[in-house]
PyMOL Python script that loads the backbone (N, CA, C, O; Angstrom):
from pymol import cmd

cmd.read_pdbstr("""\
ATOM      1  N   MET A   1       0.873  -1.206   0.044  1.00  0.00           N
ATOM      2  CA  MET A   1      -0.017  -0.015   0.005  1.00  0.00           C
ATOM      3  C   MET A   1       0.892   1.251  -0.034  1.00  0.00           C
ATOM      4  O   MET A   1       0.659   2.160  -0.831  1.00  0.00           O
ATOM      5  N   PHE A   2       1.939   1.291   0.849  1.00  0.00           N
ATOM      6  CA  PHE A   2       2.767   2.389   0.901  1.00  0.00           C
ATOM      7  C   PHE A   2       3.522   2.669  -0.529  1.00  0.00           C
ATOM      8  O   PHE A   2       3.700   3.818  -0.935  1.00  0.00           O
ATOM      9  N   THR A   3       3.925   1.566  -1.214  1.00  0.00           N
ATOM     10  CA  THR A   3       4.474   1.808  -2.522  1.00  0.00           C
ATOM     11  C   THR A   3       3.575   2.352  -3.542  1.00  0.00           C
ATOM     12  O   THR A   3       3.992   3.067  -4.453  1.00  0.00           O
ATOM     13  N   GLU A   4       2.329   2.019  -3.399  1.00  0.00           N
ATOM     14  CA  GLU A   4       1.311   2.567  -4.408  1.00  0.00           C
ATOM     15  C   GLU A   4       1.116   4.015  -4.049  1.00  0.00           C
ATOM     16  O   GLU A   4       0.939   4.820  -4.963  1.00  0.00           O
ATOM     17  N   LEU A   5       1.131   4.405  -2.831  1.00  0.00           N
ATOM     18  CA  LEU A   5       1.084   5.970  -2.472  1.00  0.00           C
ATOM     19  C   LEU A   5       2.261   6.631  -3.158  1.00  0.00           C
ATOM     20  O   LEU A   5       2.074   7.681  -3.772  1.00  0.00           O
ATOM     21  N   ILE A   6       3.461   6.083  -3.091  1.00  0.00           N
ATOM     22  CA  ILE A   6       4.579   6.731  -3.532  1.00  0.00           C
ATOM     23  C   ILE A   6       4.424   6.937  -5.128  1.00  0.00           C
ATOM     24  O   ILE A   6       4.726   8.005  -5.661  1.00  0.00           O
ATOM     25  N   ARG A   7       3.953   5.879  -5.812  1.00  0.00           N
ATOM     26  CA  ARG A   7       3.757   5.910  -7.219  1.00  0.00           C
ATOM     27  C   ARG A   7       2.692   6.970  -7.582  1.00  0.00           C
ATOM     28  O   ARG A   7       2.849   7.657  -8.591  1.00  0.00           O
ATOM     29  N   GLU A   8       1.714   7.106  -6.860  1.00  0.00           N
ATOM     30  CA  GLU A   8       0.639   7.999  -7.100  1.00  0.00           C
ATOM     31  C   GLU A   8       1.099   9.479  -7.007  1.00  0.00           C
ATOM     32  O   GLU A   8       0.654  10.348  -7.756  1.00  0.00           O
ATOM     33  N   GLU A   9       2.048   9.715  -6.005  1.00  0.00           N
ATOM     34  CA  GLU A   9       2.575  11.065  -5.917  1.00  0.00           C
ATOM     35  C   GLU A   9       3.436  11.400  -6.989  1.00  0.00           C
ATOM     36  O   GLU A   9       3.475  12.580  -7.338  1.00  0.00           O
ATOM     37  N   GLU A  10       4.200  10.476  -7.625  1.00  0.00           N
ATOM     38  CA  GLU A  10       5.053  10.710  -8.574  1.00  0.00           C
ATOM     39  C   GLU A  10       4.222  10.967  -9.862  1.00  0.00           C
ATOM     40  O   GLU A  10       4.684  11.737 -10.705  1.00  0.00           O
ATOM     41  N   GLY A  11       3.122  10.414 -10.044  1.00  0.00           N
ATOM     42  CA  GLY A  11       2.283  10.664 -11.134  1.00  0.00           C
ATOM     43  C   GLY A  11       1.604  12.025 -10.969  1.00  0.00           C
ATOM     44  O   GLY A  11       1.410  12.732 -11.958  1.00  0.00           O
ATOM     45  N   GLN A  12       1.243  12.403  -9.756  1.00  0.00           N
ATOM     46  CA  GLN A  12       0.553  13.609  -9.515  1.00  0.00           C
ATOM     47  C   GLN A  12       1.534  14.733  -9.784  1.00  0.00           C
ATOM     48  O   GLN A  12       1.107  15.772 -10.287  1.00  0.00           O
ATOM     49  N   SER A  13       2.787  14.605  -9.492  1.00  0.00           N
ATOM     50  CA  SER A  13       3.745  15.687  -9.666  1.00  0.00           C
ATOM     51  C   SER A  13       3.908  15.944 -11.258  1.00  0.00           C
ATOM     52  O   SER A  13       4.038  17.061 -11.758  1.00  0.00           O
ATOM     53  N   THR A  14       3.883  14.854 -11.890  1.00  0.00           N
ATOM     54  CA  THR A  14       4.029  14.933 -13.391  1.00  0.00           C
ATOM     55  C   THR A  14       2.844  15.711 -13.980  1.00  0.00           C
ATOM     56  O   THR A  14       3.029  16.571 -14.841  1.00  0.00           O
ATOM     57  N   VAL A  15       1.642  15.408 -13.518  1.00  0.00           N
ATOM     58  CA  VAL A  15       0.488  16.040 -14.005  1.00  0.00           C
ATOM     59  C   VAL A  15       0.547  17.505 -13.582  1.00  0.00           C
ATOM     60  O   VAL A  15       0.144  18.369 -14.361  1.00  0.00           O
ATOM     61  N   GLU A  16       1.052  17.833 -12.336  1.00  0.00           N
ATOM     62  CA  GLU A  16       1.134  19.272 -11.886  1.00  0.00           C
ATOM     63  C   GLU A  16       2.127  19.968 -12.858  1.00  0.00           C
ATOM     64  O   GLU A  16       1.861  21.091 -13.289  1.00  0.00           O
ATOM     65  N   TYR A  17       3.249  19.331 -13.205  1.00  0.00           N
ATOM     66  CA  TYR A  17       4.158  19.993 -14.093  1.00  0.00           C
ATOM     67  C   TYR A  17       3.653  20.308 -15.522  1.00  0.00           C
ATOM     68  O   TYR A  17       3.932  21.323 -16.162  1.00  0.00           O
ATOM     69  N   MET A  18       2.830  19.232 -15.944  1.00  0.00           N
ATOM     70  CA  MET A  18       2.135  19.465 -17.298  1.00  0.00           C
ATOM     71  C   MET A  18       1.165  20.580 -17.368  1.00  0.00           C
ATOM     72  O   MET A  18       1.058  21.330 -18.339  1.00  0.00           O
ATOM     73  N   LEU A  19       0.384  20.652 -16.159  1.00  0.00           N
ATOM     74  CA  LEU A  19      -0.547  21.733 -15.988  1.00  0.00           C
ATOM     75  C   LEU A  19       0.127  23.174 -15.966  1.00  0.00           C
ATOM     76  O   LEU A  19      -0.363  24.148 -16.537  1.00  0.00           O
ATOM     77  N   LEU A  20       1.250  23.188 -15.275  1.00  0.00           N
ATOM     78  CA  LEU A  20       2.023  24.422 -15.185  1.00  0.00           C
ATOM     79  C   LEU A  20       2.604  24.860 -16.524  1.00  0.00           C
ATOM     80  O   LEU A  20       2.595  26.044 -16.862  1.00  0.00           O
ATOM     81  N   ILE A  21       3.104  23.899 -17.270  1.00  0.00           N
ATOM     82  CA  ILE A  21       3.684  24.131 -18.651  1.00  0.00           C
ATOM     83  C   ILE A  21       2.498  24.631 -19.515  1.00  0.00           C
ATOM     84  O   ILE A  21       2.656  25.614 -20.239  1.00  0.00           O
ATOM     85  N   SER A  22       1.347  23.995 -19.458  1.00  0.00           N
ATOM     86  CA  SER A  22       0.271  24.436 -20.265  1.00  0.00           C
ATOM     87  C   SER A  22      -0.322  25.791 -20.029  1.00  0.00           C
ATOM     88  O   SER A  22      -0.816  26.438 -20.953  1.00  0.00           O
ATOM     89  N   VAL A  23      -0.273  26.243 -18.730  1.00  0.00           N
ATOM     90  CA  VAL A  23      -0.634  27.565 -18.365  1.00  0.00           C
ATOM     91  C   VAL A  23       0.447  28.544 -18.938  1.00  0.00           C
ATOM     92  O   VAL A  23       0.076  29.605 -19.441  1.00  0.00           O
ATOM     93  N   ILE A  24       1.640  28.250 -18.882  1.00  0.00           N
ATOM     94  CA  ILE A  24       2.758  29.156 -19.335  1.00  0.00           C
ATOM     95  C   ILE A  24       2.537  29.197 -20.827  1.00  0.00           C
ATOM     96  O   ILE A  24       2.575  30.310 -21.351  1.00  0.00           O
ATOM     97  N   VAL A  25       2.317  28.158 -21.574  1.00  0.00           N
ATOM     98  CA  VAL A  25       2.143  28.244 -23.015  1.00  0.00           C
ATOM     99  C   VAL A  25       0.931  29.055 -23.326  1.00  0.00           C
ATOM    100  O   VAL A  25       1.057  29.888 -24.224  1.00  0.00           O
ATOM    101  N   ILE A  26      -0.258  28.943 -22.713  1.00  0.00           N
ATOM    102  CA  ILE A  26      -1.420  29.679 -22.971  1.00  0.00           C
ATOM    103  C   ILE A  26      -1.028  31.255 -22.769  1.00  0.00           C
ATOM    104  O   ILE A  26      -1.369  32.154 -23.539  1.00  0.00           O
ATOM    105  N   ALA A  27      -0.331  31.396 -21.711  1.00  0.00           N
ATOM    106  CA  ALA A  27      -0.092  32.877 -21.353  1.00  0.00           C
ATOM    107  C   ALA A  27       0.946  33.496 -22.471  1.00  0.00           C
ATOM    108  O   ALA A  27       0.878  34.687 -22.778  1.00  0.00           O
ATOM    109  N   LEU A  28       1.795  32.715 -22.988  1.00  0.00           N
ATOM    110  CA  LEU A  28       2.743  33.193 -24.138  1.00  0.00           C
ATOM    111  C   LEU A  28       1.874  33.403 -25.426  1.00  0.00           C
ATOM    112  O   LEU A  28       2.032  34.400 -26.130  1.00  0.00           O
ATOM    113  N   VAL A  29       0.980  32.462 -25.703  1.00  0.00           N
ATOM    114  CA  VAL A  29       0.146  32.651 -26.854  1.00  0.00           C
ATOM    115  C   VAL A  29      -0.726  33.812 -26.735  1.00  0.00           C
ATOM    116  O   VAL A  29      -0.890  34.528 -27.723  1.00  0.00           O
ATOM    117  N   ALA A  30      -1.344  34.095 -25.553  1.00  0.00           N
ATOM    118  CA  ALA A  30      -2.101  35.274 -25.383  1.00  0.00           C
ATOM    119  C   ALA A  30      -1.314  36.480 -25.480  1.00  0.00           C
ATOM    120  O   ALA A  30      -1.810  37.427 -26.091  1.00  0.00           O
ATOM    121  N   ALA A  31      -0.087  36.601 -24.940  1.00  0.00           N
ATOM    122  CA  ALA A  31       0.736  37.748 -25.018  1.00  0.00           C
ATOM    123  C   ALA A  31       1.135  38.023 -26.508  1.00  0.00           C
ATOM    124  O   ALA A  31       1.105  39.157 -26.985  1.00  0.00           O
ATOM    125  N   ALA A  32       1.512  36.899 -27.215  1.00  0.00           N
ATOM    126  CA  ALA A  32       1.827  37.103 -28.697  1.00  0.00           C
ATOM    127  C   ALA A  32       0.513  37.639 -29.442  1.00  0.00           C
ATOM    128  O   ALA A  32       0.590  38.546 -30.270  1.00  0.00           O
ATOM    129  N   TRP A  33      -0.528  37.110 -29.145  1.00  0.00           N
ATOM    130  CA  TRP A  33      -1.828  37.637 -29.787  1.00  0.00           C
ATOM    131  C   TRP A  33      -2.058  39.129 -29.535  1.00  0.00           C
ATOM    132  O   TRP A  33      -2.566  39.835 -30.406  1.00  0.00           O
ATOM    133  N   VAL A  34      -1.706  39.581 -28.416  1.00  0.00           N
ATOM    134  CA  VAL A  34      -1.924  40.935 -28.079  1.00  0.00           C
ATOM    135  C   VAL A  34      -0.892  41.816 -28.782  1.00  0.00           C
ATOM    136  O   VAL A  34      -1.268  42.904 -29.218  1.00  0.00           O
ATOM    137  N   PHE A  35       0.417  41.420 -28.932  1.00  0.00           N
ATOM    138  CA  PHE A  35       1.361  42.191 -29.424  1.00  0.00           C
ATOM    139  C   PHE A  35       1.618  42.016 -30.867  1.00  0.00           C
ATOM    140  O   PHE A  35       2.481  42.730 -31.377  1.00  0.00           O
ATOM    141  N   VAL A  36       0.943  41.111 -31.632  1.00  0.00           N
ATOM    142  CA  VAL A  36       1.214  40.968 -33.119  1.00  0.00           C
ATOM    143  C   VAL A  36       0.783  42.189 -33.765  1.00  0.00           C
ATOM    144  O   VAL A  36       1.620  42.644 -34.545  1.00  0.00           O
ATOM    145  N   PRO A  37      -0.358  42.883 -33.650  1.00  0.00           N
ATOM    146  CA  PRO A  37      -0.630  43.961 -34.421  1.00  0.00           C
ATOM    147  C   PRO A  37       0.483  45.204 -34.325  1.00  0.00           C
ATOM    148  O   PRO A  37       0.806  45.876 -35.305  1.00  0.00           O
ATOM    149  N   THR A  38       0.975  45.382 -33.078  1.00  0.00           N
ATOM    150  CA  THR A  38       1.965  46.263 -32.837  1.00  0.00           C
ATOM    151  C   THR A  38       3.303  45.888 -33.587  1.00  0.00           C
ATOM    152  O   THR A  38       4.016  46.758 -34.086  1.00  0.00           O
ATOM    153  N   PHE A  39       3.580  44.650 -33.633  1.00  0.00           N
ATOM    154  CA  PHE A  39       4.741  44.169 -34.292  1.00  0.00           C
ATOM    155  C   PHE A  39       4.627  44.336 -35.759  1.00  0.00           C
ATOM    156  O   PHE A  39       5.572  44.801 -36.397  1.00  0.00           O
ATOM    157  N   GLU A  40       3.498  43.974 -36.339  1.00  0.00           N
ATOM    158  CA  GLU A  40       3.182  44.052 -37.753  1.00  0.00           C
ATOM    159  C   GLU A  40       3.324  45.563 -38.215  1.00  0.00           C
ATOM    160  O   GLU A  40       3.936  45.876 -39.236  1.00  0.00           O
ATOM    161  N   GLU A  41       2.709  46.462 -37.380  1.00  0.00           N
ATOM    162  CA  GLU A  41       2.844  47.886 -37.655  1.00  0.00           C
ATOM    163  C   GLU A  41       4.345  48.398 -37.798  1.00  0.00           C
ATOM    164  O   GLU A  41       4.735  49.114 -38.720  1.00  0.00           O
ATOM    165  N   GLY A  42       5.127  47.927 -36.755  1.00  0.00           N
ATOM    166  CA  GLY A  42       6.535  48.277 -36.808  1.00  0.00           C
ATOM    167  C   GLY A  42       7.333  47.813 -37.926  1.00  0.00           C
ATOM    168  O   GLY A  42       8.198  48.526 -38.435  1.00  0.00           O
ATOM    169  N   VAL A  43       7.043  46.524 -38.361  1.00  0.00           N
ATOM    170  CA  VAL A  43       7.662  45.970 -39.538  1.00  0.00           C
ATOM    171  C   VAL A  43       7.168  46.744 -40.800  1.00  0.00           C
ATOM    172  O   VAL A  43       8.010  47.049 -41.644  1.00  0.00           O
ATOM    173  N   LYS A  44       5.989  47.050 -40.967  1.00  0.00           N
ATOM    174  CA  LYS A  44       5.524  47.888 -42.086  1.00  0.00           C
ATOM    175  C   LYS A  44       6.124  49.245 -42.140  1.00  0.00           C
ATOM    176  O   LYS A  44       6.423  49.740 -43.227  1.00  0.00           O
ATOM    177  N   ASP A  45       6.335  49.941 -40.894  1.00  0.00           N
ATOM    178  CA  ASP A  45       6.925  51.216 -40.848  1.00  0.00           C
ATOM    179  C   ASP A  45       8.494  51.113 -41.320  1.00  0.00           C
ATOM    180  O   ASP A  45       9.055  51.974 -41.998  1.00  0.00           O
ATOM    181  N   LEU A  46       9.081  49.946 -40.857  1.00  0.00           N
ATOM    182  CA  LEU A  46      10.496  49.775 -41.086  1.00  0.00           C
ATOM    183  C   LEU A  46      10.628  49.522 -42.569  1.00  0.00           C
ATOM    184  O   LEU A  46      11.593  49.987 -43.176  1.00  0.00           O
ATOM    185  N   ALA A  47       9.653  48.767 -43.213  1.00  0.00           N
ATOM    186  CA  ALA A  47       9.685  48.479 -44.595  1.00  0.00           C
ATOM    187  C   ALA A  47       9.598  49.705 -45.461  1.00  0.00           C
ATOM    188  O   ALA A  47      10.280  49.826 -46.479  1.00  0.00           O
ATOM    189  N   GLY A  48       8.700  50.661 -45.017  1.00  0.00           N
ATOM    190  CA  GLY A  48       8.575  51.854 -45.737  1.00  0.00           C
ATOM    191  C   GLY A  48       9.810  52.740 -45.585  1.00  0.00           C
ATOM    192  O   GLY A  48      10.168  53.387 -46.569  1.00  0.00           O
ATOM    193  N   ASP A  49      10.447  52.823 -44.518  1.00  0.00           N
ATOM    194  CA  ASP A  49      11.672  53.575 -44.346  1.00  0.00           C
ATOM    195  C   ASP A  49      12.793  52.925 -45.200  1.00  0.00           C
ATOM    196  O   ASP A  49      13.522  53.674 -45.850  1.00  0.00           O
ATOM    197  N   VAL A  50      12.964  51.710 -45.239  1.00  0.00           N
ATOM    198  CA  VAL A  50      13.913  51.083 -46.085  1.00  0.00           C
ATOM    199  C   VAL A  50      13.701  51.353 -47.580  1.00  0.00           C
ATOM    200  O   VAL A  50      14.633  51.595 -48.348  1.00  0.00           O
ATOM    201  N   LYS A  51      12.418  51.295 -47.937  1.00  0.00           N
ATOM    202  CA  LYS A  51      12.046  51.645 -49.401  1.00  0.00           C
ATOM    203  C   LYS A  51      12.363  53.111 -49.641  1.00  0.00           C
ATOM    204  O   LYS A  51      12.894  53.426 -50.706  1.00  0.00           O
ATOM    205  N   LYS A  52      12.103  53.943 -48.809  1.00  0.00           N
ATOM    206  CA  LYS A  52      12.330  55.509 -48.957  1.00  0.00           C
ATOM    207  C   LYS A  52      13.922  55.648 -49.058  1.00  0.00           C
ATOM    208  O   LYS A  52      14.414  56.283 -49.991  1.00  0.00           O
ATOM    209  N   ILE A  53      14.650  55.095 -48.163  1.00  0.00           N
ATOM    210  CA  ILE A  53      16.114  55.162 -48.161  1.00  0.00           C
ATOM    211  C   ILE A  53      16.810  54.662 -49.478  1.00  0.00           C
ATOM    212  O   ILE A  53      17.729  55.265 -50.032  1.00  0.00           O
ATOM    213  N   LEU A  54      16.279  53.534 -49.891  1.00  0.00           N
ATOM    214  CA  LEU A  54      16.729  52.789 -51.132  1.00  0.00           C
ATOM    215  C   LEU A  54      16.374  53.683 -52.385  1.00  0.00           C
ATOM    216  O   LEU A  54      17.145  53.757 -53.341  1.00  0.00           O
ATOM    217  N   SER A  55      15.157  54.365 -52.335  1.00  0.00           N
ATOM    218  CA  SER A  55      14.796  55.067 -53.506  1.00  0.00           C
ATOM    219  C   SER A  55      15.563  56.482 -53.613  1.00  0.00           C
ATOM    220  O   SER A  55      15.986  56.946 -54.672  1.00  0.00           O
ATOM    221  N   THR A  56      15.668  57.052 -52.431  1.00  0.00           N
ATOM    222  CA  THR A  56      16.248  58.442 -52.422  1.00  0.00           C
ATOM    223  C   THR A  56      17.660  58.533 -52.178  1.00  0.00           C
ATOM    224  O   THR A  56      18.326  59.507 -52.531  1.00  0.00           O
ATOM    225  N   GLY A  57      18.168  57.444 -51.525  1.00  0.00           N
ATOM    226  CA  GLY A  57      19.652  57.441 -51.155  1.00  0.00           C
ATOM    227  C   GLY A  57      19.953  58.298 -49.960  1.00  0.00           C
ATOM    228  O   GLY A  57      21.113  58.557 -49.640  1.00  0.00           O
ATOM    229  N   LYS A  58      18.838  58.766 -49.256  1.00  0.00           N
ATOM    230  CA  LYS A  58      19.121  59.594 -48.026  1.00  0.00           C
ATOM    231  C   LYS A  58      18.504  58.938 -46.774  1.00  0.00           C
ATOM    232  O   LYS A  58      17.451  58.300 -46.811  1.00  0.00           O
ATOM    233  N   ILE A  59      19.176  59.126 -45.759  1.00  0.00           N
ATOM    234  CA  ILE A  59      18.694  58.779 -44.410  1.00  0.00           C
ATOM    235  C   ILE A  59      18.307  59.988 -43.716  1.00  0.00           C
ATOM    236  O   ILE A  59      19.215  60.681 -43.259  1.00  0.00           O
ATOM    237  N   GLY A  60      17.050  60.371 -43.555  1.00  0.00           N
ATOM    238  CA  GLY A  60      16.862  61.679 -42.870  1.00  0.00           C
ATOM    239  C   GLY A  60      17.213  62.780 -43.826  1.00  0.00           C
ATOM    240  O   GLY A  60      16.708  62.874 -44.945  1.00  0.00           O
ATOM    241  N   LYS A  61      18.134  63.639 -43.319  1.00  0.00           N
ATOM    242  CA  LYS A  61      18.648  64.765 -44.153  1.00  0.00           C
ATOM    243  C   LYS A  61      20.037  64.488 -44.667  1.00  0.00           C
ATOM    244  O   LYS A  61      20.610  65.309 -45.384  1.00  0.00           O
ATOM    245  N   ALA A  62      20.606  63.307 -44.304  1.00  0.00           N
ATOM    246  CA  ALA A  62      21.940  63.027 -44.671  1.00  0.00           C
ATOM    247  C   ALA A  62      21.860  62.205 -45.997  1.00  0.00           C
ATOM    248  O   ALA A  62      20.813  61.692 -46.391  1.00  0.00           O
ATOM    249  N   GLY A  63      22.997  62.128 -46.621  1.00  0.00           N
ATOM    250  CA  GLY A  63      23.147  61.350 -47.877  1.00  0.00           C
ATOM    251  C   GLY A  63      23.172  62.301 -49.115  1.00  0.00           C
ATOM    252  O   GLY A  63      23.114  63.529 -49.056  1.00  0.00           O
ATOM    253  N   THR A  64      23.270  61.538 -50.252  1.00  0.00           N
ATOM    254  CA  THR A  64      23.279  62.165 -51.506  1.00  0.00           C
ATOM    255  C   THR A  64      22.061  61.843 -52.319  1.00  0.00           C
ATOM    256  O   THR A  64      21.550  60.738 -52.141  1.00  0.00           O
ATOM    257  N   PRO A  65      21.543  62.646 -53.167  1.00  0.00           N
ATOM    258  CA  PRO A  65      20.358  62.353 -53.922  1.00  0.00           C
ATOM    259  C   PRO A  65      20.707  61.465 -55.021  1.00  0.00           C
ATOM    260  O   PRO A  65      21.823  61.547 -55.534  1.00  0.00           O
ATOM    261  N   ARG A  66      19.879  60.661 -55.407  1.00  0.00           N
ATOM    262  CA  ARG A  66      20.036  59.687 -56.496  1.00  0.00           C
ATOM    263  C   ARG A  66      19.431  60.203 -57.827  1.00  0.00           C
ATOM    264  O   ARG A  66      19.481  59.505 -58.839  1.00  0.00           O
TER     265      ARG A  66
END
""", "prot")
cmd.dss("prot")
cmd.show_as("cartoon", "prot")
cmd.util.cbc("prot")
cmd.orient("prot")
């Protein structure tokens, strides 16, 4: 009976770790879902800046016109 109790506790700790990992994964997915629009906007702004720099040859007011 005592050995069965020890085995049950080991299984219980495994389940607890799995539940903890699943909560962490859900939190990470929720955080990513919240920040994706902001990230996309930043990438689009960066792409526009790179396109402008490549077409004009200037970064801000520095550089030479093409």
